[in-house]
Phi, psi and omega in degrees: 000128185285320184203162179229150175207144176296140176084010184298324182302344177282347185244352177240146182254351183183170174219153173254124182228152172278150178307323178295335181294334184295335180262002179285155172244146175294168179302336179268006182083001175279146184290154184291328176299315183289326177297321181287000000 
């Protein structure tokens, strides 16, 4: 993920991920799934 911003979910309707991405963590330790 290149960036995060509050409220981003209001502007995107989905994301395409590889299965391995589901287990990755963001640089702040939160899971990518939770970030999305």
